[in-house]
N, C-alpha and C positions, 0 to 999 in steps of 0.2 A: 510743840516747837521742833522737837527732834524729827517727828514724822514729816513735817514740811521740808526740813533739811534733807532727809533721806529721799523724799520724792523729787526735790530739786536736783540732787546729785544724779539720780536715776535718769531724769529727763535730759540732763546735760550729757551724760554718758551715752545714752541711746541716740541723742541728736548728733553727736560727733563721731559715732562709730564708723560712719561712711568715710570720714576723712582718713582714718587709719587704714581702711581697706582700699583706698585708691591705688591704681596701678603704680607700683613703685618704679623708680628709675633703676635700671640694671646696667651693668657694664660687661657685656659679653667679651670673651677673649677674641681679639682681632684675628687670630689664626683659626678660630673655630668655624664651622660651617655657617652659623648665623653671622658671625663677624665678617667673614669673607663675602657673604651675600650683601651685607650693608656697604662694605667698602668697594665693591666692584664698580658701581656707578661713580663713586667719588674718585677712584683711581683713573677711570676713563676720562672724567672731567679734568683732572689734574694734568694728565698727559696731553690732552687736547689743548688746554690753555698754554702749556709750556711749549708744545710743538715738538716734544721729544720724550723718550721714555723716562719714567721716574718711579720711585718707590715711596712709600709713606711709613715713617716710624711713628705709629699711632701712640699718642700719649693719653688721649681721652676718647672713649667711645661710650656715650650715654644713650640709652634706649628706653622709651616709654610710650605706650599707647599708639604704636605705629609711627613714631617719630624717632630719628636718630641724629645725634650731633657727633661729628668727628673733628678731632684736633690732633695734628701731628706735624712732624718735621719732614721736610722734603729731602729725599736722598736720591742720588744717582743709582742706576741699576747695580753698580758695584758696591753700594753701601756708603760711599763717601757723600759729603754734602753736595747738594745740587749746585751746578755752575749755571748761572742765568745767562751766560754768553750765548747769543744767537736766539734768545727767547724774547717775547714782548716785555719781559721783566728785567732786561739787561740794563736799562737806564733807570736811575732813581734809586731810592733807598727801600729795599724790600727785605723782609725777614725771610727766614727759611721755613716758615710755617704755612700750613694749609688748614683751612677750616671749612666745614661743610654742614649743611642741614639737609637731611633726607627724609622722605616720607614713604611709607608702605601703604599704598591705597588698595591693597588686595591683589595687585598684579605684580608684586615685587617692589623692590626699593627703587626710588627715583630721586634725582637731585632737585632740591628746592632752591637753594642758593649756595654760593661758596665764595671764598676769597683765597687767592694765591699771594703769599708774601705780605700779609697785613702788617703794618707798623703800628697799628692801634688795636683797640678791642672792637673790631668791626662787627663781631657777632653779638655784642651786648644786648641789642634790642630784637634779635631774631625771634625769640620766644613770643613776644607780644606782636611783632610785625606779621608773623606767619601763623600764629595760633598754636604753637607747640606747647605741650603740657609744661607746667612749672617744674623746674629742676632738670629738664633735658639740656637746655642751653645755659651754661654758666654766665653770670653777669660780668665776670672778670677773666 
């Protein structure tokens, strides 16, 4: 009986070893070379959508298997909160948040999708919708 239990535990251990070795989600420093490479297309997208310069106070930067998720607060170049006056986001209720999903297809990072000023959890289904690895895009 013990021999069967040991054999079963070994099979389970060997069978699940791959799960533990899956590429983990990392959070590079946004100011690092890697972080800046990821953020470059996101910042370009942000300033294009706003129609004026902006900075991003990054709160979350998740990376795994060539995918990256960025979540941060939009700031003016002087570090103050962004003023949406004169932008497409001037009218309506918009948060000061920017979220983006990016992909590195071997040629550098590129934008997959993004939202400026979401007032809900617009990114909740991005992982499933775009095929990003589990854990890259938070559900909340």
